[in-house]
N, C-alpha and C positions, 0 to 999 in steps of 0.2 A: 620747674618750668615749664606753663601752659602750651597747650597745643595754639597753634597760629590760627587768626577768625579764618570760616569756611575750611578747615584742615578738620578732618574726622581726625582724634586718636586713633595710636597703633590700635589692633586688638589685643589684646593682653591676654584673651585665652588662647594656650599654647595648640599648636596645628593638631597634638593626639589626642585632644580634650574637645574639641571641636564633633558634634552629634554626625557630621555630614562623612568624618573621616571614619568613624565607626562604619555608616552606612554601605558606603562604596569596599572597607575594607571587607565585610561579612558577606557583600555579593561575589567579589572576587572570591573567597573563600569559597562559596556554595558554587558557583561556576567553575573554580578547579577541582572542587572533590568529586562532582558531576562529571568531569570529562575522565576524573582515574579511574569509577566506577565502572562507566559505560565502556573506557578500553580494556579493564578488565575483564570484561564479558565480550569483546570485541568476536564478529564470525560474519558469514557470512551466507543467508538461508542459502537452499533450493531455488524459493519462490524469487530472489533477490538475483541467482544465477542466471535466473528465465528471462529477468528485464535487461540484462547482460548481453543476452543471444541480441537483441535487438539492438542494442546500442552497436557492438560489433558489428552485426548486418549495415547499419549505418554508418559509421567510420571504412569499410569496404567500399561504399559505393552503390550497395542494394537498397535503400531507402529502408526506412522503419517498416520493415517487416519481423518476421521472425524464420521465415522459411525465405529461400529464394525465390521469386515469379507468386510468393502468397501473399496478399494485400490482406491480414492478419492482424488487429493488434490486441499485441498479449500482453503490452504494460498497461497498467490501469492510470497512470499518470504520465502524461504526457511531459509534463516540466521535467517531473524527475529525469526521464528517457534523454533527452533533449540535454539536459544541464549534464547529464555523466559524457553523453557525447561530445560537448562543449569539452567536458575538462580532461576529457581521455584521451584525447590530441596531443596531451602535454607528454611529452618522451619519456621515458622511466620507466616508473613502476607501472607494475600490472594493472589493468583493466578490475580487480576484483578490487584490488586497497587502495584504489581509486574511491570507488562506491563507499566502500568500508571510511575510508577519511572525510570525506565531501559530506555522508550522511552525520557523521559522528558534529564538522562545524556546526554544519544545519543545527539538529540540536543546541551543541551549547548555546550557538546565536537565538538561537527561538527562546528559551533558557532566561537570556541576555534579556532582549528585547523585553520579555515577561515581566520581567524585574524591575527595568526600566520603567518599563509604561505604567508600574502600581507606585514607583517613587514619586514618578510624574503627577498620578492621582492625588497622590496625598502631601504632596509638596512640602515635603521635611524628613527626617530623618527615619529609619524605617529599619526591621528585619525580616530576613527570605524565609518567613513563615511557612507560607505555601511551598516554594520551590522544595522544601527539606521532603516534600512528599516525593516530588520526581526524582532527587536522590532517590530516597527509602526503597518504591518500588520496582522490582526485580523485571518489571517488563519496559520500564520506560529507560533502563540501564539497556538492555539486551536490544530492542528494538531501535536505537539512538547509532547503531549500525546495521546491520544482517542486511546491508545489501538492496531494500525496500525503503520506500518513501516519505518515510513514518518521520525521520529526523527534517526534511524538508517541509514535513504539514507542520510541525514546531515553529520553523521558522515563518514560515508563512502565516502561523496565527501568533505568533508576537508578535509580529513585525506592527501588522494590520491593526491590534490592540494598541502597540506603541503608536503611530501615526493617528487612531482617533483620540487616542488620551490628549495629546498632542495638540489634535486640531487647527495644522498652520495650514495644511495643503491636499485642500478638500480631490483636488485633480489627480496629483499621485496618490492619494489613500483611494480613491475610488479604481485606480487602473489597480493595488496592488490588488484592493478585494473582487475585483475583477477576476484575480489569475485564480477562486479558489477550484471551480470545476477543473482546469488545467493538472493542479496538484493531486485533487483525485475529486470526483463526480460530487462525492457529496459534501463535500465541503460548499458548495453551491448553497446549501443550506446557510453557513454562516457568513458568506457572501452578501445572501438579503439580510439578516439581521443587520451585518456590519454598514450599508447602505443607506437602510434606513438611519439605525443610530446617526452616521455622520450627519443626517437632514434636519434631526429633529435637535443635534448640536449647536448646527451652527447657522439654522433658519434661513437658507438663501433663497431668493427668489425661484418662481417656479422654471421660469429660462435657465437661468442657470442650474437647479435640480435637473434637467433633461441633460444639460452637457455635463453634468459629473456623472450622469446614467451612463451618455454613451462611449465615456469616456472609458467605463468599467467595463462595459460589456462588447466592444468592438475586437479585442485579441481574443475573448475564447468564441464570439460569434466565427472570426475569421478561422481559426480552427475545428470550429463545428462544420463549418462547411466543408473545409478539409476533411473533414473526419467520413462524411458522407459519402462527399462524392470517390474520394480516394479506397475507403476501406467498405463505403455501403452499406454503412450501419449508423444510429444514433447515439449508439456507447460501446465504450473498449469492448472488446470480444469478451474480455473477464466480466463483463457484467452478466453477459449471456450464459455463461458456462459457472455461475456460480448465484443463477435467477435470482439479481439483486431487487427485482421488483414484487418478487413473492414475498408472501409474511408468514411466517411459523413465531408466531409471542409467544409460545411456552419454554422453546428452546431457545429465544433471545433472555428472557430471563434467566435463565437457567447458566447462559453467559455471562448478565448482570451478576448472576450471583457468583460464580465463579471468582469475580475479579475485586467483589469489593470483601464475602466471608475470611477467608485465608486470611486477610493483613488486618482486618476488623476497622475495613475504610472510612467506618462512618463515624469513627469517634474522631479522627484531625478535622473531618466535613464538619461536624457539626462544631466542634471549636472554632473553625475559621469564618463558618457565618456566623456567632455570634459576635466574634472579634467586627465583619465588616457590618454589622447592625451598631455596632458601637460605636465604629468610624463615623457614620452618615456623609458618606459623600455623596456626587454626582450619580440621583436615581438612574441617568440612561448610561453609564458608563457601571453601575452596579447591575444593571438588570438585564443586561447586552450581550455579556458572556454569561450570563444564567440562562436568557433565552437560545443562544447559541447553541450552551452544552445542553439543556433539554432535549431541542428538535436533533443534535449529533448522535445522544444517546437512543431515544426512541426508532432513530433511523434504524441505527445495529438489532437494537433487541427486535424490531418490526422481522425483520430479515432473515431474523434467528441465528444473530451472533456469529462466528468463525470458526476456525477449528485452533487459533495460535492464539496461546493462553493469552487475557488482556489486551491483544496489537487492537483490535477495531474499535473498542471502547477509549483508549489515551487519547483521542483528538477532544472529547467529548471532557473527559477530564480536566484535558491540560485549560480547555477555554473556561471550566469552573473553577478552575485557581487563575485564570488570569488576572483578578483584583484583588486576590488575594498574597499574590506569588511574595509580595512581603504587605507587611501592616507597622503601623506606627506602636512603638513601645509608650506605653502608657499603662496608669495605673490600673487603668479597666482590663487590658489589652496583656501586660504582659504575663498571668498565669495562662492564659489561654495559648501565648505564644510554648511559653513552656510546658505544656500537655503537649502540642503537636512534637516539639521536639522530642520531647521523653518517647511519646510511640514511633518517632522516626528511628531512633537508636534503636529500639523491640524491633520494628517491622522490618528494618534495613540489616537486620542481627541472624534473627531468626524465624520471624514467618513465611512460611513458603508454603503453596498450594502441596496438597496429601499427597497428587502422583508424580512430587518432583523426581525423583529418581526410580519411578517407574518403567518408561521409558517406553508406555505408550504410543499409537502410532493412530488411534481415534479418538473420536467425539474429540473433546480440547486438550489440549497437547503444549506441552512446556515444547516450546519449539528448538530451540536452544541447544537444553538440556538431551532432545533427542536425537541432534544430528551431532552434536558431541559424540554421544556414546557410539551411534550409527558408524561415524568414520571414524573412531580412535584417535581425534583431535581434539585437544581440551578447546583451540579456538578455529575450526576450519574457515578459512578464507576465499585461497585457493580453488577454483575446481577440484585441481591434482586432488585435494585434499579429501574431494569426496570418493577416489579409488580406492580409501579404505574402505568402504561400506563394498561389501559383497558382489548385491543386485548392481549397482551403480560400476564396480569392473568389469564385471560381465558382459556387462551391455556394450560399454567402450570397446572391450574384446570382440564382441560379435558384431559390432559396424567395422572395424579396425579390419577384422576376417573376411568380410566380404570382399571379393577380390573383382567382384561383377556387379550392376546392376539387380538389383534384389528389394523384396520387402521384407525386412528383418523385424519377426514377431514373437512376443513372450507365451509361453506356457506353463501357467497358472494349471492346469491338471498333474496329473501325476507324477509328468516329468517335466521337472521345472528348469526349460533351460530356453535358450531363443531358436529361432530354427529359420532359415532361409523360404522364401518362397519366390518364383520367377516373375520377373516384371518387363512388359513394354516400354517402360518407363527407363531413359538413358542416366539413372541414378539409384542411389542406396535412400529407400523411404523407411523409415522404424516408425513403429505403435509401438511409443514409451511409457512408464511410468516413472513421476516425478522427475521429468526432465529436465530438468535446470542446469544439474550439473555435467549432463551427458551430454545437451547441447552444445557448453563451449569447449567441450574436447575434442570433439570429431570435428571433421569440416565444416564448414558453413554453407558447405554443398547439399551434407547431407540433409533429405527432407526430416523434421522430426516432429510427428504427430501425436501429440498425449491425449489417451482416453478421457483426462477429464476436462476439455475441452478450451482450456486458459488458451492454447495457440491451435488451434483446434479448429477449424470452421466446419468440418461435419459435427463435431462431436460437442459446438458450443450451440448447436442446434436441434441437437437431440434431447429428448425426453429425459427427463431427472428420474433417479432412483427414490423412490419410495422413503422420507426419513432416511437417507443417505449422511454422511458426513458433512459436516455446515463445509459451504466452500468449498467440496469437493465431492458432491453430489449427485456428477455422471459418470457415466465409464461405458466408452463406447469401444465393444470387441473388435480385437483384431481383424476379424471376417469381412468389419467394412474396406480396411486399408488391403486389404489381398483380393478383393470384388473391385476397389475400385485402380489399383494400379499393376494386379497383378494379373496373373492365369492360371487357369490348373488348380487342383484341390490338395494335392500333396505339397510339402516344403521337400525342398531339392536336400536337406541333410536325411538322409536313409529313409529320404520317400513315407516322410512321416503324413498322416493326415492329422490336423490338429483339429480342423472343422468339420462338419457334415456338409456337403455339396448341398443340400438344400437350403445351408445359412449361407452359405455364398452366392447361392445362386436367387436369391431372396433377397440379400445387400445389392448384387447387381441389378435386379429387378426397381430397387427403391432408389439408387443413384440414378434410373430414366425418370421417375416423379418431377413431375415440371419445378415444385417449390424448391428440390433439393438441387437443380438444375440450376437453379437461378442464384440459390446461393454459392456454388462453386463457381459459374459463369463470374460475377461479381467480385470475387478474389481471387480468381486468376486467368481469366482474361485480359489480353496486351491493354494496359490503360489510355485508350484513345479519349476523346471528345466525348464522345458518343457512350462511351463505356462512363466517362464521371458523371455525366449529365443521366443516365436514369440509374446508374448506384444513387446520383444522390434523390434522387424525386420516386424511388422507390425504397426509402432507408425506411422509413417509418413502417412501412408494411413487411419489409425483411427480416426487422429487429422481431419483429412477431413470428416468423415462422418458425416452427418447433415440427421434428418427426418422432414416430418412437424408435427408442435403441435397440428395441429388437427386429432384426430384416426381416423375419416373420411377419410380423404386425405392421412393418413398414413397408412392405411390397406393396400391399392393396390398394397404395394409390398409382402405382404406373400406369400409364398405357397400354392399351395392348398394342403386340409386336403387331 
């Protein structure tokens, strides 16, 4: 019997033999594998807990601050902080688990958009070759959780790519691209590249292009006005603490090598580059991720990398993989895809950094491995899990054992313990180290100031230690806290003298320096309209303020009494 005129015959190919069926099956399989592998490495980093302190303050009604009545932006990603604050209103699970699961969902969502964007780019059946690198590399699995914004970074990058390939909603694409600096400030580099690609792909008239640009910059511009007026800086406080504008190319190249060499990463990347050349698709869509990845990687290398293995280079690598997350399987590419798959098996099963089990806490570190060892938990998620580390437990005990206002400082000398100094303030102030877990166990009323400067206005504006640890190159000694918040040279615990009187006196003099007073006023004076305006107008100058970390050197700027 022949088909009726105008009616197509039934598809003679069974569903299980259709190429697109296998494309979707392979995509689903990769997403499941990545989800399982990342879940097996679930954890919460101490820096992730630092973010949660700000989230807890928001949920408690104290605003986006780390300490009550101190306007310090201790989180690098505003969008991640506010996303967790929103999801954190859901009753039930602890906030730590909310952050872990939200980060994992974001990371998996980003991988999905990356894969589907590649499928749309090639407009046909594909195999998830590039996605195997994401599954195989331990840093991609570790930082899918961790409480940091990395999962959100993958989601934003994948969604931006998917919208560019789809090419149908320029306004929505512009708005999403504009969110880059709110995900991480350095992602503004990809925002610019992505917007240029959007214009080149759709070729709008100038008026329409300006409208797209306006839609893209509206949200980040509004937040920047808020940041300058509320916090008094051009950047997050963490950027000052890490001196994100400085250059350290040798250390940055070493950080790049630390990611590439252990996994022989150049092998799958070379195979995928060849595959991309053979497919010959839109040059704009192929060159956009390449340009974005180069800019992001160059920035990380320029600033000297980071102390967490691979973490800061993951966005650049993810962007580089976007056009080859999946590739068409042809006679020319099947051997290349097989090569990537073979590498993924070897890398995922056996290739590791040489310091994986050394538990080192200097230079570049296997951060998850270190904290799993230090806390005694394979999956340290809750802040209380960190009490398994002796230093963290003793710090919390020191705060909880302080029955009246005091400045609590740790002695790194011959006697390693916490000491309390008297204070005129009506609350407890702690000068802490690795204070993410500590700040989430103690009361929100306790002021936690870290010497690294991530959540401390004073320490962030201090000078860096030459050749200090990447990302943690600042350390402001507790004498500054005693000078600012306390009185007397002796700790009340056994009348111990931790600091020389001259050191504390010098710190007190330095606190009278005009620029130091300006920094403290911008963060600690009540936020009136005039304070907001002054913070806003003086933010460029205030961002540049630095003073010597040594109190004796810093005291020279103090005016005469």
